[in-house]
MIVEX-314668 format. One record per residue: x, y, z of N, C-alpha, C, O in turn. Coordinates in steps of 0.02 Angstrom, whole numbers, plus 50000, padded with zeros to 5 digits. Layout:
N
XYZXYZXYZXYZ;...
REM end
This chain:
357
505765055150893505855049550811505185049550797504795050150844;504945048950733504445050950713504195040950687504505036150664;503545042250705503235033050707503195031950612503065035550564;503365025950620503475024250530502525021250547502245018250593;502345023650494501575023650478501475021250395501655024450346;501035012350395500975012150340500095013450318499695012050363;499865015450263499145017950265498795013650218499185012850171;498365011050209497915005050156497175009750157496815011250205;497135010950098496445012950088496445022050087496595026250129;496155022350007496065031850020495275032149983495205034049924;494765030250021494135031349988494005038350044494415042950046;493485038350079493145043250095493645044650154494115048550149;493535042150192493895041750269494665039850261495055043650291;494955034450225495655034250200495905042250185496255045650223;495635044250122495695048850113495995055550140496455058950117;495595056550196495735061450231496205058950294496635062750315;496125052850321496665050450366497315052050336497725055750364;497405049450285498075050450239498345057650255498875058650284;497935062450235498105069850233498285071350302498645076150315;498005066650357498165069550422498875067650444499235072050467;499135060550438499645057250434500145061950394500665063250424;500055064650332500575067050305500585073550325501025076850299;500255076250361500365085050379500575085650446500665090850477;500645078850469500995078450565501645076950549501795073250502;502155080350592502645078450602502975071350632503545069050626;502445068950663502505063450719502395057350681502315051850706;502405058950604502255052350578502715051750497502765056150454;502965045950497503275043750434503005039550380502995033450379;502815043450338502435037350292502955031450244503365033150201;502825025150263503395022550262502965017350180503335013250152;502425018150160501835013550125501305015450107500925017550150;501095015350043500415016950037500115010650002500385007949954;499355007950037499175004749985498465004849967498045004250012;498215005749878497525006649868497255001349851497544996349872;496695000049814496154994249804496034996749731495714992449701;496195002249691496015003649636496545007049587496965011449597;496285002149515497005000949498497325006749474497935007249472;496865012249453496845018749405497425024549482497745029549465;497405021949551497735025949594498355022249598498835025849612;498535014449589499325011949572499625018649551499295022649518;500445020049577500855023649561500845030849580501365034149579;500255033149598499985040249586500475040049659500615034649686;500755047549690501145049449720500495051749804500015055549801;500725048049863500145045749900499985056649910499395058449912;500425060849915500045066949922499455069449865498945072449882;499605067949803499225067849773498545064949811498115068649835;498525058949811497915056549812497755057649888497285054049904;497955060849935497835063449998497345071749983496925074250021;497535073849930497125080949910497795087549912497765093649905;498345082749926498965087549975499245091349892499135089349835;499665097849920499945100649846500605099049849501005101849811;500765095049887501615092449864501485084949861500995081249862;502235084249857502455076549833502835072549890503275075549921;502695065849908503055063749954503555058149932503815054649975;503675057249875504005050049853503675043549868503905038049852;503095044749903502935038849912502235035349868501655036949879;502455030749820501935030249766501385022349805501545017549840;500925024049783500285018149780500615013849773501145013949740;500255006449817500465000349758499784996549781499524998349833;499534992249747499034987349784499124979449783498804974849756;499774979949831499944974449869500164975149930500664978549942;499804971749979499644971450052500594968450068500924971450111;500934962250027501424960650048502034968950046502554969750079;501754973050004502304977449998502234981850092502684983350132;501764982450094501754986350152501704981550228501404983250278;501964977450221502134972450262503014971350272503384971650322;503124969950205503814973950187504194979250226504674977750262;503994984750218504194990050237504314991250323504624995550354;503974986150344504034984550413503854992750458504254995850492;503144994750443502995000850479502774998950565502744993450592;502685003350583502705001950663501745003550682501455002950736;501525005250629500845006150636500405004150560500665005250505;499935002050565499665002050488498745005150523498375003750570;498745010550453498165013750458497725009150418497925007850361;497115006250438496715002950366496155005650380495935005550437;495815008650324495325012550294495105010450232494795014050194;495355001350214495204998850171494404997050167494274995050223;493884996850132493224995650153492994989850143493014985750098;492634990550222492664983150269491874981250264491744975450280;491254985950242490654983850226490514979550191490154975150215;490694978950135490744973550068491094969350066491094965950015;491524967850119492104963350108492454961050176493034959350187;491844961650222492214958650302492664954050310493154954550348;492504948250268493134943850306493704943950280494184940750302;493714948750216494484948950172494524954650214494994957450187;494404957350249494764964450275494964961450361495464964150385;494654956550403494784954750450495454949650436495824947850482;495544947850375496184943850354496694947950345497274945850352;496574955050327496974958150293497374960150386497934958650406;496894963250417497104966050473497514959950532497984961350570;497224953750527497704948650547498294947050531498734945050569;498304948050450499024949050447499584953150458500174951750452;499364957750473499594964150484500064963350573500664963250588;499554963050604499564958250655500054954450695500404956550741;500014948350669500354943950646501184945950619501674943550647;501244949950570501904953250565502184957450608502734960250602;501744957850659502154962650729501884970350706502224974750732;501454972250670501184978650639500554980850700500094976950712;500594984350719499604988750745499514989950693499844990350642;498894990750713498184992550675497774995950699497424993650744;497675002550676497195006350689496775009950636497115013250597;496265010050628495745011350577495255010150572495105005450609;494525013450520493875012350529493735004050510493195001450524;494055001850491493484994350476494104988250503494644989850528;493904982050492493294980050504493044981950568493344980650621;492374985650562491904988050612491774982450676491804983650737;491614976450644491624972550700491964971150743491744967750789;492534972850742493254971650780493244977450821493714977850860;492744982950823492644990150870492754986250952493184986950996;492104981750946491984977651002491654971350994491054970451002;492254965550971491754960050935491584954951000491334949850977;491624954651061491494950951098490734950151105490474955551121;490284944751099489484943351099489434942651030489134937551012;489644946350987489484947050920489824943050871489494939950829;490404942950872490754936450844491044929850870491484930850911;490894922750856491214917550876491744918450920492184921950898;491804916650965492334916251012493274913550972493814916450977;493064906950934493544905250900493884911150849494484911550836;493474914650828493524920950762494044926350809494514927850772;494104929550872494304932250914494714929850947495164933650963;494744925050965495294922050968495864919850924496454919550941;495594918450862496194918550823496414922850789496744921950738;496204930250821496534936250803497004938450846497534941350834;496694936350912497084940850978497704934850965498294936550958;497504928750963498204925750933498764928650902499354929250919;498384930650842499124933950797499224939850808499694942450778;498794944150857499244950850911499724947450929500284947250902;499464943650992500154941151051500624937450974501134940850969;500624935050949501194931650908501664936750896502274936150905;501254943650868501604948550832501994956050891502384960850884;501594952950947501734959750982501444964850958501854969150940;500774966750947500314968850903499774971650939499744969650997;499244976550919498824980050939498264981050894498374981250834;497774981650914497284984750863496554987550894496194984750935;496434995350853496084997150896495624999750820495965000950770;495135000050818494475003150754493955007450817493815006450876;493815011350777493665018350778493315021850728493275020150669;493055026550753492785032850685492385035350728492445035050789;491815038750684491205043850719490605040750723490235044450756;490285035150704489825033250704489815026850666489675026950606;489975020050704489925018250751490735021350763491135021750717;490905023550841491475027050853491325034650901490775036850915;491835036850914491785041850969490905046350988490745049151040;490525045550930489875049050945489675043550993489595046451046;489565037651000489325032351032489705029251071489495023551076;490095029951098490515026351158491055033251196491055035551253;491325034351157491855040651232491315045351241491115045251299;490955050251198490725055651221490035052851269489885056451316;489735048351261489195044251311489445042551384489235043151441;490125039751344490555037651439490535041951484490365041551543;490825048451437491165054151479490595058651514490725063051555;489735056251484489245059951528488955056451582488765058151638;488955050351545488705043551589489305045551674489055045551731;489825046651666490345045251714490035052851783490205053151842;489645057051751489455062551795488645059951824488265063751854;488525053451808487685051951841487705047051892488085042251899;487035049951941487045047352006486595038751973486815033151986;486225039451950485825035751909485755036951828485835042551802;485575030651790485495029051706484885026451702484755022851750;484435026951660484055021951644483985021851567483755016951537;484195027351538484125023751468484665030051429484605035951443;485215027051376485635030451329485575030351268485515024551247;485555035051220485175035351142485635038751128485815043051168;486005037651060486575041051030486035040750961485635036550940;486275047850935485825046250877486475052650822486855056950843;486325050350754486425050850703485855056850675485315054950698;485745062950637485215065850599485555068550543485845073750561;485615067650496485805070350426485615069550375485335064250361;485715074550326485625072950255486335071850227486825075250241;486305067850195486565061250156486715065450085487265064350059;486275070150052486345073349993487165071849951487315068749900;487565075550000488305076949978488885072549992489435074349972;488795066250030488905061750023488975058749969488545059549926;489535054649958489775053749883490075047649878490435045549832;489895044949931490235035549931489585031649903489085030649938;489665029249825489265026849785489015019249820488435017349828;489675015449840489245009549886489185011149930488575011849932;489365012549976488765014050043488165017550016487615014950028;488175021449993487395024949968486985019149932486475017249961;487095016949888486605014849848486705005349854486205002149837;487285001449877487394993849890487264993749961486874989449980;487574998450015487404995650088486764998650100486364994550124;486485005150091486075009250133485465007750062484965010450086;485315005750010484765005049978484465012649959483875014149950;484945016349956484665022949940484525022849865484985020049834;483985025149823483745025149749483595018049746483505016849686;483525013549776483365006549759482555005749783482345007949837;482165002549738481395001549752481324997549835481694993049854;480745000649878480814998149931480474992349951480244990750005;480494988449882480444980449913480864975449904480824969349908;481564981749883482264978849886482484978249952482264982449991;482814974349971483204976150045483864975350032484174970650008;484044981650053484894982350040485184978150092484804975350132;485944977350097486264975350139486244976450215486234972450262;486254984150211486114985550291485544983350319485494984050380;485094980850291484174979850326484174973950300483624972350277;484704968950294484764962250286484704961050363485074964150402;484124955250391484074953050457484684952850491485144949150475;484684957450545485444956050584485864959650585486214960950634;485924962150526486624966750508486554972350537487094974250558;486154975950547486034982150603486434980050646487014982250652;486154974850687486274972050762487084970750765487434971650815;487314968250697488024969150705488544974550677489134974250694;488374977850647488574984750629488334989950682488524995350658;488084991050728488064993950772487944991650834487864995450882;487944984350837487994979650901488584979650947488584978251007;489234981850897489884984750919489724991650999489904991751058;489314996150953489314999651006488704999951048488685004851085;488154995651053487844992451094488184991851162488174995451212;488534985551145488934980651198489564983151216489794980251265;489924987751193490284991551214490094995851291490404996151344;489374999251266489095003251298488814998051383488774998951444;488714994051344488454989351392489004987451441488814987751499;489534985951434490094985451445490404989251506490594987751562;490364994351471490454999951521490335004351564490625009351587;489505000051578489015002851612488844998151645488414999051689;489164990751633489204985051684488254983651669487824981951710;488204984551617487144982651602487314974951591487904973451599;486864970151573486644964251556486294966451498485774968251526;486244967151459485784967051398485564959451379485914954451376;484934960251367484494952551342484494950051282484544944251264;484424956251242484254954051171484484960351124484594964751166;484634963751047484424969751031484094968350971484194963650932;483624973950966483294972750926483404977550866483854981650871;483034977450811482914981850751482354985050729481964981150702;482184990350730481704993550699481874998150624482335002150626;481574997450577481745003550529481265005650496480755002250497;481275010150468480635012950416481025017650358481575020450359;480625017350320481045021150257480365027650205479775027650224;480505030450169480215033750135480465037650055480985040850044;479815035650003480145035949949480305043049918480355047649959;480375044149871480635051649856480045052749809479875049049763;479745059049829479115060749794479265063049729478745062349696;479625065049700479875066449629480645063649607480785059849653;481075063549571481545062449548482055067349557481885073149544;482805066049584483105071549597483855066949612483905061049631;484455072249596484985070749600485605071349665485815077049676;485805067349695486395068449733487035067749734487265067649677;487365067349769488065067749739488285061949731488845061549706;487935056149748488205049249725487905046549669488145042149634;487275049749659486985048849577486215048949595486015051849646;485785045849551485165049649514484765045349587485015040849621;483995049049595483525044049661483035046349593483085051349558;482435039349587482025040349547481525041249584481635040849645;480955042649566480325044149595480095038649626480005034249584;479895036149706479725029849714480355026849754480305021949790;480855029849744481335024149778481505026549839481265031849859;481845023849867482115027649949482295031849946482745032249903;482125038249985482615044849978482865046550054483345050150071;482355042350100482505043250168482345036450214481885032550198;482785035350275482555031050313482835032750376483295036950379;482535028950444482705030350509482525024250516482055021050492;483185022050576483255015750608483455017250681483785022150700;483185011850723483405010950772483735002550800483404997650781;484345001350843484654995650864484324998850934484235004750950;484194992450966484134993551038484304986251087484124980451078;484624988751129484984985051176484354984251235484244988651276;484034978851232483714977351281483714973251341484044968151347;483144977151410483324973851462482684974051493482394979251508;482424966751506481824968751529481324968851503480804969751535;481334967651424480894970751391480984978351362480724979451308;481284982851389481254990051399482014992351335482464988151333;482064998851289482564997251274483005003751321482805009351337;483784999451336484095002951393484475006851342484305012751341;484995005151296485665008551254485115008651183484915003551154;484975014451169484645016451078485155019051024485355024851028;485325015450982485625019750922485275022450874484945018350841;485225027550860484515029150814484875034050741485255038950745;484675031450692484975035850639484305036250607483825032450603;484455043850579483925047450547484205049550481484645053650490;484095048050418484655050350339484035051250310483495048350311;484375057850276483815061650223484185061750161484775063050170;484085060950117484065066550055483985072450027484285075449982;483575073650056483365081450062483035083350122482755078750152;482995088650146482985090750207482105091950216481875093050272;481685091550160480915091750157480625085650204480185085650247;481095080050176480815074150193480845072450245481385072250275;480045070150283479985068650351480175072650395480625071850436;479785077850386479865083850434479805082050488480205084250528;479075075850519478955073750574479555067650609479425065050663;480115066050577480645062650619481195067850639481315072850605;481525066050702482105070650731482255075150683482245073050625;482455083250697482835087050654483595087550674483705085750732;484075089450641484575090450678484525097450717484075101750720;485095096950744485415104350783485675108050759485915112450794;485755108250693486235113250638485865110550580485485105850581;486035114250528485715113650456486125107950423486725109050413;485925103750409486325097850368486225092450414485755088550405;486595091850459486625087550519487005088450573487335093550579;487025082850627487205083350680487155077350723486795072650705;487545077150788487605069850810487175073450896487215079050921;486795066950917486495068550982486635062651038486705056651023;486665064851097486905060251140486375062151203486535066551243;485835058951208485335058451268485365053051314485265047251295;485515054751385485465051551456484925051151483484945057051502;484495049551500483935048251553484075045651613483985039651624;484345050151665484455047951713484405053151773483855055951779;485005055151830485155060951862485775061451873486145057851908;485925067251835485595070851791485505066751723485805061851701;484875071351694484715068451631485085074651560485025080751561;485385071451517485795075451465485535074151401485365068851376;485545081851368485495080351293485875084551247485695089651218;486335081951245487065085251200486995085151135486805079951107;487125091251099487085088951021487865091350983488115096950987;488045087450958488835089850939488465091650842488025089250806;488905096250840488875098450760489605099950742489925105050756;489795095050712490305096650680490345099750617489975097650573;490795105250602490935110250547491525109550527491995106550553;491505112750475492495110150434492465118250384491945119750355;493045122450381493115126150342493145122850275493155127050231;493165116650251493465113550191492945110150174493085105750133;492155110550194491525106350183491095106550210490935111250247;490775101750201490005104050258490155097150318490625093650336;489495097850333489115092850387489635084850371490005081350406;489425084950308489505076550309490385076350304490685071750332;490795082350264491565082250257491695081950310492015076950325;491535086350360491665087350434491695081150495492095081650541;491245075750491491035071850502491455065950491491675061850532;491525066250429492395062150410493035061950433493425057150434;493165071550464493675073550453493895071150540494455070650565;493175069950574493185069550649493545060750633494075058650655;493125057750595493415049650609494035049050579494375044350597;494275052950535495075052550512495435054850573495965052450592;495125059750602495685063750666495695057750718496215056350749;495135054450727495155050050791495605044150789495915041350835;495565042350707496155035850709496665037550714497015033650746;497055044950682497775047150675498005047250728498525044450745;497445052650780497805054250833497625047750886497555049750944;497545041750878497545036050911498335032350915498595029350962;498575033750846499295030150816499585029450892499535024550930;499995037150907500515033650976500275028851011500595023851025;499415030451037499285025351112499205018351073499225013251108;499135017651008499015010450994499665007850991499725002651022;500255010250959500875008150970501035005351038501204999451043;500975009551093501105010251159500775001251199501024996451229;500205003151178499774997651204499844991451199500074989251146;499654986551258499784980451247499554976851193499174979551153;499764970151184499454966651120498804965651113498484966751164;498474963751063497634962151072497274966551052497524972051040;496694965651045496084970351026495854975051075495474972651117;496024982551079495804986551100495434990751092495384992351033;495054994451136494484997751139494335005351162494825008351183;493875007851163493735013551200493875012751286494195016951319;493615007351311493635006851365494435006251397494605009951443;494785002451376495705002951402496045007551363496605008251387;495965010951314496305015551288496465022651310496075027351311;496935022751324496905030751355496705036451318496605036351257;496635042551363495995047251326496745049851255497325051651265;496385048851196496715054651152496495060351142495975061651112;496975065451174496845071651181497015076651114496845082651110;497305073551074497575080151029498065083151031498165088951013;498505078451058499285081251072499615081851010499615078250960;499975088451025500485091250981500035094050913500385095150864;499335095250907498985099050847499125105650843499165109150792;499215107350904498995116550896499615118550856500225117850863;499215121150813499825126750756499965122550686500365124750645;499595115850675499705113150627499255114950584499265112750526;
REM end
C-alpha cells in the first residue's frame, strides 16, 4: 500500500523532491502547498517539471494539507529567512499526527545545545501528542557532513580531526534569495549578509558540528567562525542576477568545533561565482564543484564526492542528492518512534526500490 504524502514547497530542493515523489510508486501525493501566488491552482506534475498531470492542484493553505491526513509531509519550504515560521509549521504538522521529513528548518537537524531546551521540548511534546516523527536532512548540512564522515570514522583506530568541505562554483545556482539576501553575493564588502551575522554560521552548521561530536563522543568546548570574501574584478552575470565590480564574488568560511583550543571538527565552504577567483583557495575534485571529507587519524582519509547529473551540472546534481535523501527516508520516518530523529538513530537509508525507476 502506497504511503500517503503531502508536499510543501517547490523551490530548488522542493521541486526535485516533488518529482521524486511523483515518479516513485511507493508514494501517493495527497496535497501540495506552495507560497507563491502564481503557482496556486497549478498541477503538481507541472510544478515538478514532469510531462504528466496528477490531478493534485497546488494550494497556499497548510490547513488543507493537514485536512488531507497524509502519513507524512515533505517540508521543503524556505527556512533560511523564516525560521520561526518554519518551526511553527512543523509543530502543527507533528501535533496533527503527520510525520515530517524535509530540508528545513535546518536547526532541527540536530537542535540540542543550539536551541533553548524549552523550544526543543515543545517540538518533542507536539510529536509525542501526535505520535509523529521528524527528520531534517539534505546534502550540506546533511549526508556530506554526517552520514559519510560517520561511515569513514567507523573504520578508524584513532581520530584527531574531521573536516567536511564543500568546494563549488555557484554561478549556475539560481536561488535569488539564498544567493543575494542570505549569502550576500553581489553586495558591497562592508555590508553584512544574513549568513555572516554574528553566530549565524554556528547555528546553520552547528547542527553538523554537534551531531558529529555526539556520534564521536567528543565534548566540544566552543564553536568558532572565520570568513573571508573576494570582490569581483569586473562586472559579470550569473544565473541569480548581476554581480557588479567590487561586490562579493567569492567567499570562504569555516565553522570550527574546538577542543582545548584546537579545531577538531571543521565544516569548510569555498564558494566562487567564477572558477578563476582566488586560485589559492582549495579547488574542487571535478570541474564546477565537489564535496570532500578529510579525517586525520589512523588511518587517515581524504575522500572526494563528485555529484553529476544527466539533467544538469554539479549544482543541480547536489540538489537532486538532497531531494533524494529526503524522499528515500520517508518509509523509515513513518516507521520511527515519535520525536526528533537524526542520522544517529535513523536506519541506513539504502535506496530500496529505486532500481529501474
